[in-house]
BAVEX-5964 format. One record per residue: residue number from 0; residue in three letters; chain; x, y, z of N, C-alpha, C in turn. Coordinates in steps of 0.05 Angstrom, whole numbers. Layout:
REM residues N
NUM_ALA_A_X_Y_Z_X_Y_Z_X_Y_Z;
...
REM end
This chain:
REM residues 282
0_MET_A_1849_764_722_1865_784_737_1846_806_749;
1_GLU_A_1826_813_733_1808_834_743_1793_824_768;
2_ASN_A_1784_799_767_1770_787_790_1788_786_815;
3_LEU_A_1814_780_810_1834_778_831_1838_806_844;
4_GLY_A_1838_827_827_1842_854_838_1818_862_854;
5_LEU_A_1794_856_845_1770_862_860_1769_847_886;
6_ARG_A_1778_823_886_1778_807_910_1798_818_930;
7_ARG_A_1821_828_921_1840_840_939_1829_866_951;
8_LYS_A_1816_882_934_1804_907_944_1783_901_965;
9_PHE_A_1767_881_960_1746_873_979_1758_863_1005;
10_THR_A_1780_849_1003_1794_839_1027_1805_862_1044;
11_VAL_A_1817_882_1030_1828_905_1044_1806_921_1057;
12_LEU_A_1784_926_1043_1761_941_1054_1749_926_1077;
13_ASN_A_1747_900_1074_1736_884_1096_1753_885_1121;
14_GLY_A_1780_884_1117_1798_886_1139_1797_913_1153;
15_ILE_A_1794_935_1137_1792_962_1149_1766_964_1165;
16_GLY_A_1745_954_1153_1719_955_1168_1720_939_1193;
17_LEU_A_1733_916_1192_1735_899_1216_1752_913_1237;
18_PHE_A_1773_927_1229_1791_941_1247_1775_962_1262;
19_PHE_A_1760_978_1248_1745_1000_1261_1723_989_1279;
20_ALA_A_1711_966_1270_1690_954_1287_1702_944_1314;
21_ILE_A_1725_931_1312_1739_922_1336_1747_945_1354;
22_ALA_A_1758_966_1341_1767_989_1356_1743_1003_1370;
23_PHE_A_1721_1004_1356_1697_1016_1368_1687_1000_1392;
24_ALA_A_1689_974_1390_1680_956_1412_1699_957_1435;
25_LEU_A_1725_959_1430_1745_957_1451_1750_984_1465;
26_PHE_A_1744_1006_1452_1751_1032_1463_1739_1037_1491;
27_PRO_A_1713_1032_1495_1702_1036_1522_1715_1019_1543;
28_ILE_A_1722_994_1536_1734_976_1555_1762_985_1562;
29_LEU_A_1778_993_1542_1805_1002_1547_1805_1029_1562;
30_TRP_A_1785_1046_1556_1783_1071_1570_1776_1067_1599;
31_MET_A_1759_1047_1605_1752_1041_1632_1776_1030_1647;
32_LEU_A_1791_1012_1634_1814_1001_1647_1835_1022_1653;
33_SER_A_1839_1040_1633_1859_1061_1637_1850_1080_1660;
34_SER_A_1825_1087_1660_1815_1106_1680_1815_1094_1708;
35_ALA_A_1812_1068_1710_1811_1055_1737_1837_1058_1752;
36_PHE_A_1859_1063_1737_1886_1066_1751_1895_1095_1752;
37_LYS_A_1877_1114_1745_1884_1142_1747_1882_1152_1775;
38_PRO_A_1899_1170_1783_1895_1183_1809_1870_1200_1809;
39_HIS_A_1858_1204_1832_1833_1219_1833_1835_1247_1822;
40_PRO_A_1856_1263_1827_1857_1290_1816_1856_1291_1785;
41_GLU_A_1865_1271_1771_1865_1272_1742_1837_1271_1731;
42_PHE_A_1817_1263_1746_1790_1263_1737_1778_1291_1736;
43_ASN_A_1790_1310_1750_1780_1337_1752_1794_1356_1733;
44_LEU_A_1812_1347_1717_1827_1364_1698_1809_1373_1675;
45_PRO_A_1813_1397_1664_1796_1406_1641_1800_1389_1616;
46_GLU_A_1824_1379_1612_1830_1362_1589_1831_1333_1598;
47_PRO_A_1819_1315_1583_1820_1286_1591_1848_1275_1590;
48_VAL_A_1854_1258_1609_1880_1244_1609_1875_1216_1599;
49_TRP_A_1886_1211_1574_1880_1185_1562_1896_1163_1575;
50_ILE_A_1921_1167_1580_1938_1147_1593_1953_1161_1615;
51_THR_A_1949_1153_1640_1962_1166_1662_1991_1160_1664;
52_ASN_A_2007_1179_1674_2035_1174_1679_2040_1166_1708;
53_ASN_A_2018_1167_1724_2021_1160_1752_2000_1139_1760;
54_PRO_A_2003_1115_1749_1983_1094_1756_1983_1088_1785;
55_THR_A_1959_1082_1795_1956_1077_1824_1934_1056_1829;
56_LEU_A_1935_1043_1851_1915_1024_1860_1896_1036_1881;
57_ASP_A_1899_1062_1885_1883_1075_1906_1853_1072_1902;
58_ASN_A_1845_1072_1877_1816_1070_1871_1805_1043_1880;
59_PHE_A_1820_1022_1875_1812_995_1883_1813_992_1914;
60_ILE_A_1834_1004_1926_1837_1002_1955_1813_1016_1968;
61_ALA_A_1805_1039_1957_1782_1054_1968_1756_1038_1968;
62_ILE_A_1754_1019_1949_1729_1003_1947_1727_984_1971;
63_PHE_A_1750_974_1980_1749_954_2001_1755_966_2029;
64_MET_A_1761_992_2030_1767_1005_2056_1751_1031_2058;
65_SER_A_1740_1036_2081_1726_1061_2086_1746_1084_2085;
66_ASN_A_1741_1103_2067_1760_1125_2063_1744_1151_2060;
67_GLU_A_1739_1165_2081_1723_1189_2080_1740_1214_2076;
68_ASN_A_1766_1211_2075_1783_1235_2073_1784_1246_2045;
69_GLN_A_1781_1228_2025_1784_1237_1997_1760_1254_1989;
70_LEU_A_1736_1248_1998_1712_1261_1989_1696_1272_2012;
71_GLY_A_1708_1284_2031_1694_1296_2053_1680_1275_2070;
72_MET_A_1654_1276_2071_1638_1258_2087_1629_1233_2071;
73_MET_A_1637_1231_2046_1628_1209_2030_1646_1184_2034;
74_ASP_A_1633_1162_2039_1647_1136_2043_1650_1123_2016;
75_THR_A_1674_1117_2007_1678_1105_1981_1679_1075_1981;
76_SER_A_1676_1062_2003_1677_1033_2004_1653_1020_1991;
77_SER_A_1658_999_1975_1636_986_1961_1638_956_1963;
78_TRP_A_1652_946_1983_1655_917_1986_1628_904_1992;
79_ARG_A_1609_918_2005_1583_907_2011_1568_900_1986;
80_SER_A_1569_918_1966_1554_913_1941_1566_889_1926;
81_LEU_A_1592_886_1928_1605_862_1915_1595_836_1928;
82_ILE_A_1594_836_1954_1585_812_1968_1555_807_1963;
83_SER_A_1539_829_1963_1510_826_1958_1505_815_1930;
84_SER_A_1519_826_1910_1515_816_1883_1524_787_1880;
85_ALA_A_1546_780_1893_1556_752_1891_1536_733_1903;
86_ILE_A_1525_740_1927_1507_721_1940_1481_719_1924;
87_VAL_A_1469_741_1917_1443_741_1903_1446_727_1876;
88_ALA_A_1467_734_1860_1470_722_1834_1476_692_1836;
89_SER_A_1492_684_1855_1499_656_1858_1476_639_1866;
90_VAL_A_1461_648_1886_1438_632_1896_1416_630_1875;
91_SER_A_1410_653_1863_1389_653_1842_1397_637_1818;
92_THR_A_1422_638_1810_1431_622_1788_1430_592_1793;
93_PHE_A_1439_584_1817_1438_556_1824_1409_545_1824;
94_ILE_A_1391_559_1836_1363_550_1837_1351_551_1809;
95_SER_A_1357_572_1794_1346_574_1766_1356_551_1749;
96_ILE_A_1381_544_1751_1392_522_1735_1380_495_1744;
97_SER_A_1377_491_1770_1365_466_1780_1337_463_1771;
98_VAL_A_1320_483_1774_1293_482_1765_1291_480_1735;
99_GLY_A_1308_495_1721_1308_495_1692_1315_468_1681;
100_PHE_A_1334_454_1693_1342_427_1684_1319_408_1687;
101_LEU_A_1305_408_1710_1282_390_1714_1260_396_1694;
102_ALA_A_1255_422_1689_1234_430_1670_1242_422_1642;
103_ALA_A_1268_426_1635_1277_419_1609_1275_390_1603;
104_VAL_A_1282_373_1623_1279_344_1620_1250_337_1615;
105_GLY_A_1232_349_1630_1203_343_1627_1193_350_1599;
106_ILE_A_1202_373_1589_1193_382_1563_1206_366_1540;
107_ALA_A_1233_361_1543_1247_348_1521_1242_318_1520;
108_ARG_A_1239_305_1543_1236_276_1543_1208_267_1546;
109_TYR_A_1191_281_1560_1164_272_1566_1143_289_1552;
110_ARG_A_1152_310_1538_1133_327_1523_1111_338_1540;
111_VAL_A_1118_346_1564_1099_357_1583_1087_383_1572;
112_GLY_A_1061_384_1570_1047_408_1561_1047_412_1531;
113_GLY_A_1058_392_1516_1058_394_1487_1075_418_1478;
114_ASN_A_1064_434_1459_1078_458_1449_1069_483_1463;
115_ILE_A_1048_481_1479_1036_505_1491_1051_514_1516;
116_VAL_A_1055_495_1535_1068_501_1561_1096_513_1557;
117_PRO_A_1113_501_1540_1140_513_1537_1139_542_1528;
118_LEU_A_1120_548_1510_1117_576_1501_1107_594_1523;
119_GLN_A_1089_583_1539_1078_599_1562_1100_605_1582;
120_ILE_A_1118_586_1586_1141_590_1604_1158_613_1593;
121_LEU_A_1163_612_1567_1180_632_1555_1168_660_1556;
122_MET_A_1141_661_1557_1127_687_1557_1134_704_1582;
123_PHE_A_1143_691_1604_1151_706_1627_1174_725_1621;
124_ARG_A_1191_717_1602_1214_733_1595_1206_757_1578;
125_MET_A_1182_757_1568_1173_779_1551_1163_803_1568;
126_VAL_A_1160_799_1594_1152_821_1611_1176_839_1616;
127_PRO_A_1175_864_1609_1198_882_1614_1204_885_1643;
128_ALA_A_1229_888_1650_1237_891_1678_1224_915_1692;
129_ILE_A_1221_937_1677_1210_961_1689_1181_957_1697;
130_ALA_A_1167_937_1684_1139_933_1690_1135_920_1718;
131_ILE_A_1155_905_1727_1153_892_1753_1170_906_1774;
132_ALA_A_1187_925_1765_1205_939_1784_1189_956_1804;
133_ILE_A_1169_971_1794_1154_989_1811_1137_974_1832;
134_PRO_A_1121_954_1824_1105_940_1844_1122_925_1865;
135_PHE_A_1144_913_1855_1162_899_1875_1177_919_1892;
136_GLY_A_1182_943_1881_1195_964_1898_1176_972_1920;
137_ILE_A_1150_975_1914_1130_982_1934_1128_960_1955;
138_LEU_A_1128_935_1945_1126_912_1963_1150_911_1982;
139_GLY_A_1174_916_1971_1198_917_1987_1197_938_2008;
140_HIS_A_1185_962_2001_1183_984_2020_1164_976_2043;
141_ILE_A_1142_962_2036_1123_953_2056_1135_933_2075;
142_LEU_A_1150_913_2064_1161_892_2080_1186_901_2096;
143_GLY_A_1199_922_2086_1222_932_2100_1247_926_2084;
144_GLY_A_1269_941_2090_1294_938_2075_1307_910_2078;
145_GLY_A_1301_896_2100_1313_870_2104_1303_849_2085;
146_SER_A_1280_854_2072_1269_835_2053_1280_838_2025;
147_ALA_A_1296_859_2020_1305_864_1993_1322_841_1981;
148_PRO_A_1341_830_1995_1357_808_1984_1340_783_1976;
149_ILE_A_1321_776_1994_1304_753_1988_1285_759_1965;
150_LEU_A_1273_783_1964_1255_790_1942_1270_790_1916;
151_LEU_A_1294_802_1916_1310_803_1891_1318_776_1881;
152_THR_A_1325_758_1900_1332_731_1892_1309_716_1880;
153_VAL_A_1285_719_1892_1261_706_1881_1254_716_1854;
154_ILE_A_1256_743_1850_1250_755_1824_1269_745_1803;
155_TYR_A_1295_744_1809_1315_734_1790_1310_705_1783;
156_ILE_A_1302_689_1802_1296_660_1796_1273_658_1777;
157_VAL_A_1251_672_1783_1227_671_1766_1234_682_1738;
158_TYR_A_1251_703_1737_1257_716_1712_1276_700_1694;
159_THR_A_1293_683_1706_1313_669_1691_1307_639_1686;
160_VAL_A_1287_628_1701_1280_600_1697_1272_595_1668;
161_PRO_A_1255_612_1655_1249_608_1627_1273_606_1609;
162_LEU_A_1293_623_1614_1317_623_1598_1333_597_1602;
163_SER_A_1337_589_1627_1352_564_1632_1337_540_1622;
164_THR_A_1310_540_1624_1294_518_1614_1298_514_1584;
165_TRP_A_1295_536_1569_1297_534_1540_1325_528_1530;
166_MET_A_1345_539_1543_1373_534_1535_1380_505_1541;
167_LEU_A_1374_495_1565_1380_467_1571_1364_448_1555;
168_LYS_A_1339_455_1549_1322_438_1532_1335_433_1505;
169_SER_A_1347_454_1493_1360_450_1467_1384_431_1469;
170_PHE_A_1398_432_1491_1421_414_1494_1412_385_1500;
171_ILE_A_1391_382_1516_1381_355_1522_1370_342_1498;
172_GLU_A_1357_357_1480_1346_345_1456_1367_335_1437;
173_GLN_A_1392_344_1440_1413_334_1423_1424_307_1433;
174_VAL_A_1417_300_1457_1426_274_1468_1407_252_1457;
175_PRO_A_1417_232_1442_1399_211_1432_1385_197_1454;
176_PRO_A_1359_194_1453_1344_180_1474_1353_151_1477;
177_GLU_A_1365_140_1456_1374_112_1457_1395_108_1479;
178_ILE_A_1411_129_1485_1431_127_1505_1418_122_1533;
179_GLU_A_1397_137_1538_1382_134_1563_1367_107_1564;
180_GLU_A_1356_99_1541_1342_74_1540_1361_50_1545;
181_ALA_A_1385_52_1536_1405_31_1542_1411_30_1572;
182_ALA_A_1411_53_1585_1416_53_1614_1392_41_1628;
183_LEU_A_1368_46_1618_1344_34_1630_1344_4_1627;
184_MET_A_1355_-6_1605_1357_-35_1601_1375_-47_1621;
185_ASP_A_1395_-32_1631_1414_-42_1651_1403_-39_1679;
186_GLY_A_1378_-31_1682_1366_-29_1708_1367_-2_1721;
187_MET_A_1376_19_1707_1377_45_1718_1349_59_1717;
188_SER_A_1342_74_1737_1316_88_1737_1317_111_1717;
189_ARG_A_1294_121_1710_1293_143_1690_1308_168_1699;
190_TRP_A_1301_177_1723_1313_201_1733_1343_197_1739;
191_LYS_A_1351_173_1747_1379_168_1751_1394_169_1724;
192_ALA_A_1380_160_1703_1392_161_1676_1395_190_1668;
193_HIS_A_1376_207_1675_1378_235_1668_1402_248_1681;
194_PHE_A_1406_242_1707_1428_254_1722_1455_241_1717;
195_LYS_A_1455_215_1713_1480_200_1710_1490_199_1681;
196_ILE_A_1471_200_1662_1478_198_1633_1476_224_1619;
197_THR_A_1452_236_1619_1447_260_1603_1462_284_1614;
198_LEU_A_1461_288_1640_1474_312_1652_1504_314_1646;
199_PRO_A_1519_292_1648_1548_294_1641_1553_300_1612;
200_LEU_A_1534_291_1594_1538_295_1566_1533_324_1557;
201_ILE_A_1518_339_1573_1512_367_1566_1527_386_1585;
202_LYS_A_1550_377_1596_1564_394_1615_1574_420_1602;
203_GLY_A_1581_419_1577_1589_444_1563_1566_463_1561;
204_GLY_A_1543_453_1553_1519_469_1551_1510_478_1579;
205_LEU_A_1512_461_1599_1505_469_1626_1523_491_1636;
206_ALA_A_1549_489_1631_1567_510_1639_1561_537_1625;
207_ALA_A_1555_535_1599_1548_560_1584_1523_572_1594;
208_THR_A_1502_555_1600_1477_565_1610_1480_578_1637;
209_THR_A_1496_564_1654_1500_574_1681_1514_602_1681;
210_MET_A_1534_604_1663_1549_629_1662_1531_651_1651;
211_PHE_A_1514_644_1631_1496_664_1619_1476_674_1639;
212_ILE_A_1464_655_1655_1444_663_1675_1458_680_1697;
213_PHE_A_1482_672_1704_1497_688_1724_1502_716_1714;
214_ILE_A_1509_719_1689_1514_746_1677_1488_762_1678;
215_VAL_A_1466_750_1672_1440_764_1672_1434_774_1701;
216_ASN_A_1438_757_1720_1432_764_1748_1452_784_1759;
217_TRP_A_1477_780_1752_1499_798_1762_1496_826_1752;
218_SER_A_1488_829_1727_1488_855_1714_1461_869_1715;
219_GLU_A_1440_856_1725_1413_869_1725_1413_892_1744;
220_GLY_A_1401_914_1735_1401_938_1752_1374_951_1756;
221_THR_A_1355_947_1738_1329_960_1740_1314_952_1765;
222_ILE_A_1310_926_1768_1295_915_1791_1311_920_1816;
223_ALA_A_1338_916_1815_1354_920_1838_1353_949_1848;
224_MET_A_1351_967_1829_1349_996_1837_1323_1001_1853;
225_SER_A_1301_988_1845_1275_993_1858_1275_981_1886;
226_LEU_A_1292_961_1891_1293_948_1918_1316_957_1935;
227_ALA_A_1333_975_1924_1356_985_1939_1347_999_1965;
228_SER_A_1360_993_1987_1353_1005_2012_1378_1008_2030;
229_GLY_A_1382_1033_2039_1405_1038_2057_1431_1030_2044;
230_GLN_A_1446_1014_2058_1472_1005_2048_1471_979_2032;
231_TRP_A_1447_967_2030_1444_943_2015_1438_949_1986;
232_VAL_A_1458_947_1969_1455_951_1940_1472_930_1925;
233_THR_A_1466_926_1900_1483_909_1883_1502_926_1867;
234_ILE_A_1520_913_1853_1540_928_1838_1529_948_1818;
235_PRO_A_1510_940_1800_1500_960_1781_1488_985_1795;
236_VAL_A_1474_981_1817_1462_1003_1832_1484_1020_1845;
237_ASP_A_1504_1007_1856_1526_1021_1869_1541_1038_1850;
238_ILE_A_1546_1027_1826_1560_1043_1805_1543_1068_1798;
239_ALA_A_1517_1064_1795_1500_1087_1787_1499_1108_1809;
240_GLN_A_1502_1100_1834_1500_1119_1857_1527_1133_1862;
241_ARG_A_1548_1124_1849_1575_1136_1854_1581_1159_1834;
242_HIS_A_1560_1174_1826_1564_1196_1807_1583_1217_1818;
243_TYR_A_1585_1219_1844_1602_1239_1857_1631_1230_1857;
244_ALA_A_1636_1204_1850_1663_1193_1851_1669_1177_1826;
245_PRO_A_1676_1190_1804_1680_1175_1779_1703_1156_1780;
246_HIS_A_1723_1162_1797_1746_1143_1800_1737_1117_1813;
247_ILE_A_1717_1118_1831_1706_1094_1843_1688_1080_1823;
248_GLN_A_1674_1095_1807_1656_1083_1787_1671_1065_1768;
249_VAL_A_1693_1075_1757_1708_1059_1737_1722_1035_1750;
250_ALA_A_1732_1039_1774_1745_1017_1788_1725_995_1795;
251_LEU_A_1702_1003_1804_1681_984_1810_1670_971_1785;
252_GLY_A_1670_985_1763_1662_974_1737_1681_952_1728;
253_VAL_A_1707_956_1733_1727_936_1726_1723_911_1743;
254_LEU_A_1719_915_1769_1715_892_1787_1689_878_1780;
255_GLY_A_1668_893_1772_1643_880_1765_1644_864_1739;
256_ALA_A_1661_873_1720_1664_859_1695_1683_835_1697;
257_ALA_A_1701_835_1716_1721_814_1718_1710_786_1721;
258_PRO_A_1690_781_1738_1679_754_1740_1667_744_1714;
259_LEU_A_1655_762_1699_1643_754_1674_1664_746_1653;
260_VAL_A_1685_761_1652_1707_754_1633_1720_728_1641;
261_ILE_A_1726_725_1667_1740_701_1676_1722_677_1672;
262_GLY_A_1696_680_1678_1677_657_1674_1676_649_1645;
263_GLY_A_1675_669_1627_1675_663_1598_1699_647_1589;
264_LEU_A_1723_655_1600_1747_641_1593_1747_612_1603;
265_LEU_A_1736_608_1627_1735_582_1639_1717_562_1624;
266_ILE_A_1695_572_1613_1677_554_1599_1683_552_1569;
267_HIS_A_1703_567_1560_1709_567_1532_1718_539_1523;
268_LYS_A_1733_525_1540_1743_499_1532_1720_479_1528;
269_HIS_A_1700_480_1545_1678_462_1543_1661_469_1518;
270_LEU_A_1659_495_1512_1643_503_1489_1657_495_1463;
271_SER_A_1683_498_1462_1698_492_1437_1698_462_1431;
272_ARG_A_1696_446_1451_1695_417_1447_1671_409_1431;
273_GLY_A_1649_422_1438_1624_415_1425_1610_391_1438;
274_PHE_A_1585_388_1432_1570_367_1445_1577_339_1434;
275_THR_A_1580_337_1408_1584_311_1395_1609_296_1406;
276_PHE_A_1631_311_1410_1655_299_1420_1651_287_1447;
277_GLY_A_1637_302_1465_1632_292_1491_1615_267_1491;
278_ALA_A_1595_265_1473_1577_242_1472_1592_217_1462;
279_ILE_A_1610_221_1443_1624_198_1432_1645_188_1453;
280_LYS_A_1659_207_1466_1678_199_1486_1665_186_1510;
281_GLY_A_1641_196_1518_1628_186_1541_1618_157_1537;
REM end
């Protein structure tokens, strides 16, 4: 009976601790969502308005339409940063995953470079972003503002290929080589076996890796800040520059977080299935 009582107390304390941990994690998100629908005047009140009684979509409308009347000469439209982030993140993610898959196959199946080269590839990720932000910012200034999107895309590719390589390598290593060898016995070439056999079997891992790399590219702000020029900025930089318009900041933050949440929900089904189920069914 004594052990049962201690167990119940532990369960209650564990539940209370879990409740506060979840509340602590969700509070900033709920606060941002609530603030995104507040009218602009409520941001200037001396007392904070936790939940508005006058919800509005004006903050989101201002992001997609030029509106200089609310803030004098300040333009609140941010649709350019949304498009810029989408293009740079998508292109860099696609190339990073493509290169990472080829590198992962070489390391996992052909042991290219032994144990040294894979670690050397990963070492690129150990370089802090601030260490390359300044020199690339100077390079972008020399080349001109028009080079910023290309430079940022190249940097993101170089910076995320090590991540995609190592993540995909771990998934490829879970595929039994005998499956590919059986395909070779049927007359299939090695690389065709990699793309026709291995790639479909790791689709859950591929989706997770793609989403993770996209999140890294979409949310990166240090390097993007150093390359920002004129009206060409990405979402993190645009949010940081909207200090004069907190209602635009929170609305843009919601829009910036939306693709990440939606993407996570879309790949959840593939991740919950697990690799083994896909291999057996395939």
